[in-house]
SERO-4910 file (N, C-alpha, C, O; in steps of 0.05 Angstrom, whole numbers):
BEGIN
 pado doro    nc1    nc2    nc3   cac1   cac2   cac3    cc1    cc2    cc3    oc1    oc2    oc3
  Unk    A   1683   2269   1961   1706   2288   1977   1731   2290   1961   1742   2271   1951
  Unk    A   1737   2314   1959   1760   2331   1949   1778   2348   1967   1780   2373   1968
  Unk    A   1791   2330   1980   1809   2346   1999   1842   2345   1982   1847   2329   1964
  Unk    A   1856   2362   1990   1882   2365   1981   1899   2371   2004   1891   2381   2025
  Unk    A   1921   2364   2000   1942   2364   2024   1962   2375   2017   1962   2379   1993
  Unk    A   1992   2385   2034   2011   2395   2032   2029   2367   2030   2028   2353   2050
  Unk    A   2041   2359   2014   2053   2335   2024   2083   2349   2023   2092   2360   2003
  Unk    A   2100   2347   2051   2124   2355   2049   2145   2336   2035   2167   2343   2026
  Unk    A   2135   2312   2035   2155   2292   2015   2158   2301   1982   2177   2293   1969
  Unk    A   2141   2316   1972   2135   2323   1943   2142   2356   1945   2149   2368   1926
  Unk    A   2138   2367   1972   2135   2397   1965   2108   2413   1947   2109   2433   1934
  Unk    A   2088   2398   1951   2068   2410   1934   2042   2398   1947   2044   2377   1960
  Unk    A   2021   2408   1945   1989   2402   1945   1982   2379   1930   1983   2382   1906
  Unk    A   1976   2360   1939   1959   2333   1929   1933   2324   1930   1925   2322   1953
  Unk    A   1921   2319   1918   1896   2306   1926   1901   2281   1949   1922   2268   1949
  Unk    A   1884   2278   1963   1882   2256   1985   1870   2237   1974   1846   2238   1967
  Unk    A   1887   2211   1970   1869   2186   1960   1885   2165   1978   1909   2158   1976
  Unk    A   1861   2153   2001   1878   2133   2022   1878   2102   2013   1861   2091   1999
  Unk    A   1895   2094   2022   1909   2067   2011   1888   2045   2012   1889   2026   1997
  Unk    A   1863   2048   2036   1839   2032   2027   1818   2050   2033   1815   2064   2052
  Unk    A   1800   2048   2010   1777   2066   2008   1761   2069   2030   1752   2049   2041
  Unk    A   1756   2089   2038   1740   2092   2062   1756   2098   2089   1744   2110   2107
  Unk    A   1781   2091   2091   1793   2085   2116   1815   2103   2119   1827   2103   2098
  Unk    A   1828   2120   2136   1844   2131   2135   1867   2124   2160   1857   2126   2182
  Unk    A   1894   2117   2160   1910   2110   2181   1928   2133   2184   1944   2143   2168
  Unk    A   1923   2139   2203   1950   2171   2213   1966   2159   2232   1956   2140   2245
  Unk    A   1989   2167   2238   2012   2171   2257   2025   2198   2268   2035   2213   2252
  Unk    A   2024   2204   2289   2036   2230   2294   2053   2227   2319   2045   2213   2338
  Unk    A   2079   2239   2319   2097   2243   2332   2088   2248   2366   2087   2272   2371
  Unk    A   2084   2234   2384   2080   2249   2412   2099   2265   2423   2118   2275   2412
  Unk    A   2089   2266   2451   2111   2280   2463   2131   2265   2480   2128   2241   2486
  Unk    A   2154   2282   2489   2171   2264   2509   2162   2275   2536   2159   2299   2540
  Unk    A   2158   2257   2551   2139   2261   2571   2155   2266   2593   2155   2249   2611
  Unk    A   2170   2291   2597   2188   2300   2621   2181   2325   2637   2192   2332   2657
  Unk    A   2157   2339   2622   2148   2366   2637   2122   2369   2625   2118   2356   2604
  Unk    A   2101   2390   2636   2083   2395   2630   2079   2408   2592   2094   2425   2583
  Unk    A   2067   2401   2583   2058   2413   2558   2055   2445   2557   2045   2459   2575
  Unk    A   2065   2452   2532   2066   2479   2523   2049   2489   2495   2040   2473   2479
  Unk    A   2046   2515   2493   2032   2521   2471   2037   2514   2441   2020   2515   2424
  Unk    A   2066   2506   2437   2073   2494   2411   2064   2465   2418   2066   2452   2397
  Unk    A   2056   2452   2433   2045   2424   2438   2014   2424   2430   2001   2409   2415
  Unk    A   2005   2446   2443   1975   2450   2443   1973   2451   2405   1956   2436   2395
  Unk    A   1988   2466   2390   1980   2478   2367   1979   2451   2349   1961   2447   2332
  Unk    A   2002   2434   2353   2009   2406   2332   1989   2395   2342   1975   2388   2323
  Unk    A   1979   2389   2364   1951   2368   2366   1928   2377   2361   1910   2360   2359
  Unk    A   1922   2405   2359   1898   2419   2356   1897   2410   2326   1877   2398   2317
  Unk    A   1922   2417   2309   1920   2415   2275   1912   2387   2269   1897   2383   2250
  Unk    A   1921   2364   2284   1917   2336   2273   1887   2329   2289   1872   2311   2281
  Unk    A   1882   2345   2310   1851   2340   2314   1834   2348   2296   1818   2330   2290
  Unk    A   1832   2365   2286   1817   2384   2269   1815   2365   2237   1794   2356   2227
  Unk    A   1841   2364   2226   1846   2336   2207   1831   2309   2212   1816   2297   2197
  Unk    A   1837   2303   2234   1821   2277   2238   1791   2281   2241   1775   2264   2231
  Unk    A   1783   2300   2253   1755   2308   2260   1733   2310   2223   1710   2304   2216
  Unk    A   1756   2320   2211   1744   2324   2182   1744   2306   2164   1729   2307   2145
  Unk    A   1764   2284   2168   1759   2258   2155   1738   2249   2162   1719   2246   2146
  Unk    A   1735   2241   2194   1706   2231   2210   1678   2245   2186   1662   2234   2171
  Unk    A   1681   2274   2194   1661   2284   2185   1650   2275   2149   1627   2270   2143
  Unk    A   1668   2275   2136   1669   2260   2107   1665   2231   2105   1661   2219   2084
  Unk    A   1667   2221   2131   1651   2190   2129   1675   2174   2124   1674   2154   2110
  Unk    A   1698   2183   2136   1721   2160   2131   1725   2145   2163   1722   2157   2184
  Unk    A   1733   2116   2163   1742   2106   2194   1770   2118   2190   1783   2116   2169
  Unk    A   1778   2130   2213   1802   2138   2223   1815   2123   2240   1805   2122   2263
  Unk    A   1837   2110   2237   1857   2101   2263   1881   2124   2265   1898   2130   2249
  Unk    A   1876   2131   2286   1893   2157   2290   1916   2141   2317   1908   2129   2336
  Unk    A   1939   2144   2312   1961   2136   2333   1980   2156   2345   1991   2171   2328
  Unk    A   1985   2159   2368   2004   2184   2377   2017   2166   2401   2008   2156   2422
  Unk    A   2045   2168   2389   2063   2155   2413   2071   2175   2435   2070   2200   2432
  Unk    A   2080   2164   2456   2095   2174   2484   2117   2170   2483   2121   2146   2487
  Unk    A   2138   2182   2479   2176   2175   2483   2179   2181   2508   2184   2204   2517
  Unk    A   2177   2153   2524   2178   2152   2560   2204   2136   2561   2205   2117   2577
  Unk    A   2230   2144   2542   2254   2141   2554   2273   2161   2536   2271   2164   2512
  Unk    A   2289   2173   2552   2301   2197   2538   2320   2210   2559   2319   2203   2583
  Unk    A   2334   2226   2552   2357   2238   2565   2350   2257   2581   2364   2263   2600
  Unk    A   2322   2271   2573   2313   2291   2590   2293   2279   2609   2287   2295   2626
  Unk    A   2281   2260   2611   2268   2242   2625   2284   2233   2648   2279   2231   2672
  Unk    A   2306   2228   2633   2328   2213   2662   2335   2236   2677   2334   2233   2702
  Unk    A   2343   2258   2667   2353   2273   2680   2339   2288   2703   2351   2298   2722
  Unk    A   2307   2288   2699   2288   2298   2716   2291   2276   2742   2293   2280   2766
  Unk    A   2289   2250   2726   2284   2225   2746   2309   2229   2770   2304   2223   2793
  Unk    A   2331   2236   2763   2353   2241   2772   2359   2265   2796   2370   2262   2817
  Unk    A   2348   2287   2786   2343   2303   2800   2326   2303   2825   2332   2312   2847
  Unk    A   2303   2293   2818   2281   2280   2832   2283   2261   2856   2274   2264   2879
  Unk    A   2297   2240   2846   2307   2220   2864   2287   2198   2858   2279   2183   2876
  Unk    A   2278   2196   2832   2248   2182   2829   2260   2164   2805   2282   2170   2795
  Unk    A   2242   2137   2795   2242   2127   2778   2239   2139   2749   2222   2156   2750
  Unk    A   2247   2135   2728   2236   2147   2696   2209   2140   2694   2192   2156   2685
  Unk    A   2199   2111   2704   2172   2110   2700   2150   2132   2715   2129   2140   2705
  Unk    A   2160   2141   2739   2145   2148   2756   2144   2175   2740   2122   2184   2735
  Unk    A   2167   2190   2732   2168   2213   2713   2146   2219   2690   2131   2238   2686
  Unk    A   2151   2193   2675   2129   2187   2649   2106   2187   2658   2090   2200   2645
  Unk    A   2095   2172   2681   2066   2166   2688   2058   2194   2690   2040   2204   2677
  Unk    A   2073   2207   2710   2060   2235   2717   2056   2256   2693   2039   2274   2693
  Unk    A   2071   2252   2675   2069   2266   2655   2051   2268   2636   2040   2288   2627
  Unk    A   2049   2239   2628   2026   2225   2610   2004   2238   2627   1995   2257   2616
  Unk    A   1996   2232   2648   1968   2240   2667   1967   2274   2659   1945   2284   2652
  Unk    A   1988   2287   2661   1987   2308   2656   1980   2320   2631   1965   2340   2628
  Unk    A   1991   2307   2613   1983   2310   2581   1960   2310   2578   1949   2331   2569
  Unk    A   1943   2284   2586   1911   2286   2579   1897   2306   2597   1877   2319   2591
  Unk    A   1908   2307   2616   1883   2335   2635   1890   2361   2616   1873   2378   2613
  Unk    A   1911   2362   2605   1911   2394   2584   1908   2396   2566   1903   2419   2556
  Unk    A   1909   2366   2546   1900   2368   2519   1866   2363   2516   1853   2369   2495
  Unk    A   1855   2352   2540   1826   2350   2535   1812   2369   2545   1788   2369   2542
  Unk    A   1824   2388   2556   1811   2420   2563   1810   2433   2535   1791   2449   2529
  Unk    A   1829   2427   2519   1827   2442   2495   1804   2424   2471   1802   2429   2447
  Unk    A   1789   2406   2484   1773   2388   2468   1786   2376   2442   1777   2377   2420
  Unk    A   1811   2364   2451   1824   2345   2431   1817   2319   2440   1821   2310   2462
  Unk    A   1808   2307   2421   1796   2278   2425   1820   2259   2427   1840   2260   2412
  Unk    A   1815   2243   2447   1840   2218   2447   1845   2206   2417   1830   2203   2398
  Unk    A   1872   2200   2421   1883   2178   2396   1866   2157   2404   1852   2156   2425
  Unk    A   1867   2138   2382   1861   2101   2384   1876   2094   2402   1870   2079   2421
  Unk    A   1897   2104   2396   1919   2083   2417   1943   2098   2418   1951   2108   2396
  Unk    A   1958   2103   2443   1977   2114   2455   2002   2096   2459   2008   2089   2482
  Unk    A   2018   2088   2437   2043   2060   2446   2064   2078   2459   2068   2101   2453
  Unk    A   2076   2065   2477   2105   2079   2492   2122   2058   2479   2118   2035   2471
  Unk    A   2148   2078   2479   2169   2065   2474   2174   2043   2484   2175   2022   2470
  Unk    A   2179   2045   2515   2190   2022   2530   2162   1995   2529   2164   1976   2545
  Unk    A   2147   1995   2516   2135   1974   2511   2134   1958   2481   2116   1943   2473
  Unk    A   2160   1967   2465   2166   1965   2437   2192   1954   2434   2203   1950   2412
  Unk    A   2205   1949   2458   2233   1939   2463   2237   1918   2444   2254   1923   2426
  Unk    A   2225   1894   2442   2226   1875   2425   2223   1881   2389   2235   1871   2369
  Unk    A   2201   1902   2393   2200   1911   2361   2227   1924   2356   2240   1921   2335
  Unk    A   2234   1935   2371   2264   1959   2364   2282   1941   2354   2293   1947   2332
  Unk    A   2288   1918   2367   2305   1896   2371   2306   1884   2338   2325   1885   2322
  Unk    A   2282   1874   2335   2273   1865   2307   2288   1877   2286   2306   1867   2272
  Unk    A   2274   1907   2286   2278   1925   2267   2312   1923   2261   2323   1915   2240
  Unk    A   2325   1931   2284   2352   1935   2281   2367   1908   2275   2387   1911   2260
  Unk    A   2363   1886   2282   2374   1866   2265   2369   1860   2240   2387   1852   2225
  Unk    A   2340   1864   2231   2338   1870   2199   2356   1883   2187   2370   1873   2169
  Unk    A   2359   1912   2196   2378   1928   2189   2405   1922   2185   2418   1930   2165
  Unk    A   2415   1908   2203   2444   1892   2204   2448   1873   2178   2465   1874   2160
  Unk    A   2427   1855   2183   2426   1835   2159   2424   1845   2133   2431   1832   2113
  Unk    A   2417   1861   2134   2416   1883   2099   2439   1896   2098   2443   1905   2076
  Unk    A   2457   1902   2116   2480   1915   2111   2476   1944   2112   2491   1959   2099
  Unk    A   2455   1954   2126   2449   1984   2134   2454   1991   2163   2449   2013   2171
  Unk    A   2466   1971   2180   2468   1979   2207   2497   1967   2218   2505   1946   2206
  Unk    A   2510   1975   2234   2535   1963   2243   2534   1970   2273   2521   1989   2282
  Unk    A   2550   1950   2289   2552   1945   2317   2579   1952   2320   2596   1944   2305
  Unk    A   2584   1971   2346   2610   1976   2355   2611   1980   2383   2599   2000   2393
  Unk    A   2625   1959   2400   2625   1962   2424   2594   1969   2443   2590   1984   2462
  Unk    A   2576   1951   2428   2553   1956   2443   2535   1975   2435   2514   1978   2448
  Unk    A   2540   1992   2412   2521   2013   2401   2520   2005   2374   2540   1997   2362
  Unk    A   2498   2008   2366   2485   2003   2342   2482   2031   2317   2464   2047   2321
  Unk    A   2498   2034   2296   2499   2056   2280   2480   2054   2251   2488   2036   2236
  Unk    A   2463   2066   2244   2454   2063   2216   2477   2082   2204   2490   2102   2210
  Unk    A   2474   2060   2176   2501   2072   2156   2483   2090   2135   2467   2078   2120
  Unk    A   2485   2114   2135   2466   2134   2117   2478   2134   2093   2461   2136   2077
  Unk    A   2495   2134   2085   2510   2130   2054   2498   2106   2045   2490   2110   2022
  Unk    A   2491   2080   2052   2478   2057   2049   2454   2067   2034   2453   2060   2010
  Unk    A   2432   2085   2045   2408   2093   2032   2410   2115   2016   2416   2137   2023
  Unk    A   2404   2106   1992   2410   2124   1965   2390   2149   1964   2394   2170   1953
  Unk    A   2368   2141   1976   2352   2162   1977   2347   2182   2010   2326   2191   2020
  Unk    A   2371   2183   2016   2370   2196   2044   2367   2219   2035   2375   2222   2012
  Unk    A   2357   2246   2049   2352   2271   2043   2327   2278   2028   2320   2301   2026
  Unk    A   2312   2254   2016   2290   2261   1998   2264   2270   2015   2243   2272   2001
  Unk    A   2260   2275   2043   2239   2290   2055   2247   2317   2061   2230   2335   2061
  Unk    A   2269   2321   2064   2284   2348   2079   2293   2362   2054   2290   2387   2055
  Unk    A   2300   2354   2037   2318   2363   2011   2346   2373   2013   2359   2388   1999
  Unk    A   2352   2358   2040   2381   2362   2045   2404   2342   2034   2397   2319   2032
  Unk    A   2427   2347   2029   2441   2334   2008   2466   2328   2030   2472   2344   2047
  Unk    A   2480   2301   2028   2499   2296   2048   2521   2317   2044   2531   2329   2064
  Unk    A   2531   2323   2016   2547   2336   2009   2544   2367   2020   2563   2379   2030
  Unk    A   2520   2377   2017   2513   2398   2034   2521   2399   2064   2532   2419   2072
  Unk    A   2516   2383   2077   2513   2380   2100   2541   2377   2109   2547   2390   2129
  Unk    A   2558   2364   2099   2586   2358   2104   2604   2386   2094   2627   2388   2103
  Unk    A   2595   2404   2078   2607   2426   2072   2602   2455   2097   2616   2474   2103
  Unk    A   2578   2445   2106   2557   2466   2122   2579   2455   2153   2587   2472   2169
  Unk    A   2586   2430   2156   2594   2430   2182   2626   2441   2187   2637   2435   2208
  Unk    A   2637   2454   2170   2665   2463   2174   2684   2452   2189   2696   2465   2205
  Unk    A   2689   2428   2185   2700   2410   2200   2697   2394   2225   2711   2375   2233
  Unk    A   2676   2405   2239   2669   2398   2258   2648   2373   2264   2624   2370   2268
  Unk    A   2679   2348   2261   2670   2322   2264   2679   2307   2280   2702   2310   2287
  Unk    A   2666   2289   2289   2673   2275   2317   2681   2285   2343   2700   2276   2356
  Unk    A   2661   2309   2352   2667   2329   2375   2669   2312   2400   2677   2323   2420
  Unk    A   2662   2284   2401   2666   2275   2421   2671   2237   2423   2674   2225   2402
  Unk    A   2670   2225   2443   2685   2192   2436   2660   2176   2426   2663   2157   2412
  Unk    A   2638   2185   2434   2609   2170   2415   2613   2176   2386   2614   2159   2369
  Unk    A   2616   2199   2381   2618   2202   2348   2641   2197   2334   2642   2204   2310
  Unk    A   2666   2183   2351   2688   2175   2337   2684   2149   2331   2698   2140   2313
  Unk    A   2668   2134   2341   2663   2107   2342   2645   2101   2315   2640   2079   2305
  Unk    A   2636   2126   2304   2617   2123   2281   2641   2120   2255   2663   2132   2255
  Unk    A   2633   2101   2231   2643   2093   2204   2645   2123   2191   2662   2130   2175
  Unk    A   2625   2136   2200   2619   2157   2176   2599   2184   2199   2579   2178   2211
  Unk    A   2610   2209   2199   2600   2229   2221   2570   2229   2216   2557   2229   2237
  Unk    A   2554   2229   2193   2521   2224   2190   2511   2199   2200   2488   2200   2207
  Unk    A   2522   2178   2202   2512   2156   2217   2500   2165   2240   2512   2181   2255
  Unk    A   2475   2153   2245   2457   2161   2275   2456   2137   2296   2460   2113   2288
  Unk    A   2452   2141   2312   2450   2114   2330   2421   2097   2328   2398   2106   2324
  Unk    A   2428   2073   2332   2399   2059   2330   2399   2046   2359   2376   2045   2369
  Unk    A   2419   2038   2375   2417   2029   2402   2444   2037   2414   2466   2036   2404
  Unk    A   2435   2045   2436   2459   2055   2449   2464   2042   2477   2447   2038   2494
  Unk    A   2493   2035   2480   2496   2018   2506   2493   2031   2529   2497   2055   2529
  Unk    A   2489   2020   2549   2481   2020   2573   2502   2040   2590   2526   2035   2589
  Unk    A   2494   2061   2605   2509   2082   2621   2503   2076   2653   2480   2074   2662
  Unk    A   2522   2073   2665   2518   2070   2689   2494   2085   2713   2497   2108   2722
  Unk    A   2474   2067   2720   2460   2084   2734   2430   2088   2715   2408   2094   2725
  Unk    A   2435   2085   2684   2409   2088   2668   2393   2067   2666   2404   2046   2673
  Unk    A   2370   2064   2658   2354   2043   2657   2358   2023   2630   2348   2031   2609
  Unk    A   2369   2001   2630   2375   1987   2603   2356   1966   2596   2335   1963   2608
  Unk    A   2362   1951   2577   2350   1926   2571   2369   1911   2555   2386   1921   2540
  Unk    A   2363   1883   2560   2382   1865   2547   2377   1866   2517   2354   1873   2509
  Unk    A   2396   1860   2499   2393   1859   2475   2412   1845   2460   2431   1837   2473
  Unk    A   2413   1837   2432   2443   1822   2420   2463   1833   2419   2485   1823   2412
  Unk    A   2460   1862   2429   2486   1879   2427   2499   1887   2458   2518   1902   2460
  Unk    A   2484   1876   2481   2490   1883   2505   2470   1897   2514   2452   1905   2499
  Unk    A   2472   1904   2546   2456   1925   2548   2450   1948   2545   2469   1963   2546
  Unk    A   2426   1960   2541   2427   1991   2526   2398   1999   2527   2380   1991   2541
  Unk    A   2398   2018   2507   2365   2028   2504   2360   2038   2478   2383   2043   2469
  Unk    A   2345   2044   2461   2340   2053   2434   2356   2081   2429   2363   2097   2446
  Unk    A   2358   2083   2402   2364   2115   2390   2329   2121   2388   2308   2109   2387
  Unk    A   2337   2144   2388   2305   2158   2382   2295   2157   2359   2270   2156   2359
  Unk    A   2306   2156   2334   2292   2150   2311   2284   2129   2305   2266   2126   2289
  Unk    A   2296   2107   2318   2284   2079   2305   2259   2074   2328   2248   2052   2327
  Unk    A   2251   2089   2345   2226   2079   2360   2202   2088   2348   2183   2073   2352
  Unk    A   2197   2110   2332   2178   2111   2316   2171   2089   2298   2149   2079   2292
  Unk    A   2198   2082   2288   2201   2065   2261   2181   2035   2274   2162   2023   2263
  Unk    A   2193   2032   2298   2182   2004   2306   2162   2006   2315   2152   1984   2316
  Unk    A   2144   2029   2325   2118   2032   2338   2106   2034   2308   2087   2018   2303
  Unk    A   2113   2048   2291   2088   2043   2271   2087   2019   2260   2065   2010   2257
  Unk    A   2112   2001   2252   2110   1978   2244   2094   1957   2254   2080   1941   2243
  Unk    A   2101   1960   2287   2088   1940   2298   2054   1948   2305   2039   1931   2314
  Unk    A   2048   1968   2301   2016   1973   2307   2005   1983   2288   1982   1989   2295
  Unk    A   2014   1991   2257   2004   1997   2233   2010   1988   2215   1991   1991   2200
  Unk    A   2030   1976   2204   2039   1960   2188   2065   1971   2169   2078   1989   2178
  Unk    A   2071   1964   2149   2096   1975   2136   2087   2009   2117   2103   2027   2115
  Unk    A   2061   2010   2105   2058   2039   2098   2029   2046   2108   2009   2031   2108
  Unk    A   2032   2078   2117   2008   2088   2128   2002   2110   2109   2018   2117   2092
  Unk    A   1971   2125   2113   1968   2143   2097   1979   2167   2103   1988   2181   2085
  Unk    A   1981   2172   2124   1992   2205   2138   2007   2194   2165   1998   2178   2182
  Unk    A   2032   2206   2164   2056   2216   2180   2057   2244   2194   2072   2262   2187
  Unk    A   2043   2245   2208   2047   2283   2223   2061   2284   2241   2068   2267   2256
  Unk    A   2068   2313   2240   2092   2318   2269   2095   2349   2264   2084   2358   2244
  Unk    A   2108   2365   2278   2119   2390   2278   2137   2394   2256   2148   2374   2248
  Unk    A   2144   2417   2244   2156   2425   2220   2185   2417   2236   2202   2409   2220
  Unk    A   2194   2419   2264   2218   2422   2268   2230   2391   2268   2253   2388   2275
  Unk    A   2216   2371   2261   2222   2340   2258   2228   2331   2230   2240   2310   2228
  Unk    A   2222   2344   2209   2226   2338   2177   2257   2331   2182   2265   2309   2173
  Unk    A   2275   2347   2197   2306   2331   2197   2315   2342   2227   2313   2364   2237
  Unk    A   2324   2321   2236   2337   2296   2223   2316   2267   2230   2321   2245   2221
  Unk    A   2288   2277   2250   2281   2252   2259   2260   2242   2236   2258   2218   2239
  Unk    A   2245   2249   2219   2234   2241   2201   2242   2224   2179   2233   2203   2171
  Unk    A   2265   2242   2170   2287   2235   2151   2291   2198   2152   2283   2179   2138
  Unk    A   2308   2202   2175   2317   2176   2193   2293   2160   2192   2293   2140   2179
  Unk    A   2274   2167   2204   2246   2145   2199   2244   2132   2172   2243   2108   2169
  Unk    A   2244   2151   2150   2245   2141   2124   2264   2122   2121   2258   2099   2113
  Unk    A   2287   2129   2126   2316   2114   2116   2312   2089   2133   2319   2067   2122
  Unk    A   2304   2088   2153   2298   2058   2173   2284   2045   2162   2292   2023   2156
  Unk    A   2259   2052   2154   2239   2033   2151   2236   2025   2122   2225   2004   2116
  Unk    A   2246   2046   2101   2239   2044   2079   2266   2032   2058   2269   2028   2033
  Unk    A   2283   2027   2081   2310   2011   2069   2305   1976   2067   2314   1959   2052
  Unk    A   2285   1974   2090   2276   1950   2093   2257   1937   2067   2262   1920   2051
  Unk    A   2233   1953   2072   2208   1943   2058   2210   1951   2027   2199   1940   2008
  Unk    A   2230   1978   2025   2227   1983   1995   2198   1995   1987   2191   1995   1964
  Unk    A   2184   2003   2006   2157   2018   2001   2157   2038   2021   2172   2038   2041
  Unk    A   2133   2063   2012   2136   2083   2029   2128   2084   2060   2109   2071   2067
  Unk    A   2138   2095   2075   2127   2087   2102   2102   2104   2106   2086   2095   2123
  Unk    A   2095   2127   2093   2071   2141   2091   2075   2150   2069   2096   2154   2057
  Unk    A   2043   2157   2059   2039   2170   2031   2041   2199   2032   2051   2213   2014
  Unk    A   2031   2208   2052   2031   2240   2058   2053   2236   2082   2056   2217   2097
  Unk    A   2066   2260   2081   2085   2269   2106   2073   2298   2112   2073   2312   2093
  Unk    A   2062   2308   2134   2047   2330   2137   2062   2345   2164   2070   2331   2183
  Unk    A   2064   2374   2162   2079   2384   2182   2062   2404   2197   2045   2411   2181
  Unk    A   2060   2411   2210   2052   2442   2226   2077   2462   2230   2101   2457   2232
  Unk    A   2062   2486   2230   2078   2506   2234   2086   2503   2266   2076   2486   2280
  Unk    A   2107   2523   2275   2113   2527   2303   2100   2553   2314   2096   2573   2301
  Unk    A   2093   2550   2341   2089   2574   2354   2115   2589   2360   2134   2578   2371
  Unk    A   2115   2613   2352   2138   2627   2353   2135   2653   2379   2113   2665   2384
  Unk    A   2162   2659   2394   2161   2679   2410   2182   2701   2404   2205   2695   2409
  Unk    A   2177   2725   2393   2195   2740   2377   2213   2734   2356   2235   2742   2350
  Unk    A   2198   2720   2348   2217   2707   2319   2228   2678   2322   2236   2665   2302
  Unk    A   2227   2666   2354   2240   2642   2350   2219   2620   2361   2196   2627   2367
  Unk    A   2226   2597   2364   2210   2571   2357   2203   2572   2395   2220   2572   2413
  Unk    A   2178   2571   2398   2172   2564   2436   2185   2535   2438   2179   2517   2422
  Unk    A   2200   2532   2456   2209   2512   2462   2217   2511   2493   2217   2532   2506
  Unk    A   2226   2485   2508   2233   2485   2532   2261   2493   2532   2272   2509   2549
  Unk    A   2270   2483   2516   2307   2491   2516   2315   2517   2513   2339   2521   2519
  Unk    A   2299   2540   2502   2300   2561   2506   2286   2573   2526   2295   2595   2532
  Unk    A   2263   2565   2539   2257   2574   2561   2237   2596   2556   2231   2612   2575
  Unk    A   2226   2599   2530   2204   2623   2522   2174   2611   2524   2155   2621   2511
  Unk    A   2172   2590   2539   2146   2576   2534   2127   2590   2553   2130   2607   2571
  Unk    A   2105   2577   2545   2079   2577   2563   2069   2559   2563   2064   2552   2540
  Unk    A   2059   2539   2590   2044   2519   2588   2017   2524   2584   2006   2546   2583
  Unk    A   2006   2496   2580   1974   2498   2566   1960   2503   2594   1941   2519   2594
  Unk    A   1966   2495   2614   1951   2495   2641   1956   2528   2655   1938   2541   2665
  Unk    A   1982   2535   2654   1983   2567   2654   1969   2585   2645   1958   2604   2658
  Unk    A   1970   2578   2612   1949   2600   2597   1922   2599   2606   1909   2619   2611
  Unk    A   1909   2565   2610   1882   2570   2611   1873   2576   2639   1851   2583   2645
  Unk    A   1897   2571   2656   1883   2582   2690   1894   2610   2698   1897   2616   2721
  Unk    A   1901   2628   2674   1909   2655   2680   1930   2660   2700   1929   2679   2715
  Unk    A   1954   2639   2699   1973   2645   2717   2001   2652   2707   2020   2649   2722
  Unk    A   2001   2660   2683   2025   2667   2664   2027   2697   2663   2007   2712   2659
  Unk    A   2055   2705   2667   2065   2732   2653   2055   2752   2677   2059   2749   2701
  Unk    A   2038   2775   2664   2022   2798   2684   1989   2791   2678   1973   2807   2687
  Unk    A   1978   2765   2659   1951   2756   2660   1945   2740   2675   1956   2719   2679
  Unk    A   1917   2752   2689   1910   2738   2717   1885   2733   2713   1869   2732   2732
  Unk    A   1876   2730   2685   1847   2718   2679   1855   2696   2667   1876   2694   2655
  Unk    A   1835   2674   2671   1832   2651   2659   1827   2652   2632   1813   2672   2628
  Unk    A   1834   2637   2607   1827   2637   2587   1805   2616   2575   1803   2593   2583
  Unk    A   1791   2626   2558   1773   2600   2548   1786   2578   2529   1795   2586   2508
  Unk    A   1787   2558   2534   1801   2538   2516   1791   2541   2485   1808   2538   2467
  Unk    A   1764   2547   2478   1759   2548   2459   1771   2572   2447   1785   2567   2427
  Unk    A   1769   2594   2452   1782   2617   2448   1814   2614   2438   1824   2629   2422
  Unk    A   1827   2592   2451   1853   2588   2448   1856   2570   2417   1873   2572   2400
  Unk    A   1833   2550   2418   1830   2537   2394   1828   2554   2367   1842   2550   2347
  Unk    A   1805   2576   2370   1800   2590   2345   1825   2610   2345   1829   2619   2322
  Unk    A   1840   2619   2363   1857   2636   2356   1884   2623   2344   1898   2636   2328
  Unk    A   1892   2596   2352   1906   2574   2339   1901   2569   2314   1920   2571   2299
  Unk    A   1878   2563   2305   1868   2552   2276   1862   2573   2259   1850   2568   2237
  Unk    A   1869   2603   2266   1864   2625   2254   1888   2627   2236   1891   2647   2221
***
């Protein structure tokens, strides 16, 4: 089987060679579960579904893991508005995710780890980074020291000097940023805020930063190096760049052999997203209750359209 993949890390097409013959290990960044999924999510998970099916058709044994981010500011905001717990919001939209995605004939992943199930793994990873001089704690927060990782920027092609020049002096806009040693450092652990869910840790009560979550889940479920790490193109920087920095600083090994990214669904030239309000949910499209279109849409027509 001669398959070539466009590897974001190298910027070119490369022949696929798995770490273990006949076996493929894939991880994909999953949804933050605070609302219904839209067509941008559908596009992403259709892409990885097709790739996974193709590997299986070629005779590979595939282990495919996709996480759920179940602790996040947006989840906490919705929980506060509705007067319910964070877990109630997460559980509701995880159930909705499966309802929507299965209608599109997307196979379930082999495993769906949740961030809240991996708090000890997050602690272990952060402590190891502290011990190696890649992280530092200040007043209950822990930050990753970006300049300690010499290869930072190798996935996105961004250099710290260019980012600094582009910042135009917009440094330390709030008290949290002022605690950092460097404006480019990012949070690994966030100290608890009043009324928010929090976990005990070596640095006090708090919760994980976004980027450390995927590094911890991959390490806990799949090991130090996987074949393929997938996600939307909007995750290349900073999320995937920071995953590499966190994981590879400790192991000295690639987090993933191949970094693959799907393109975005756009509306009038802008990425479809919840924040922009220009989205159509999967269920509204399939049920025919969006805009002025009042007829249900065949899920397989959506798959064909997206994959074209």
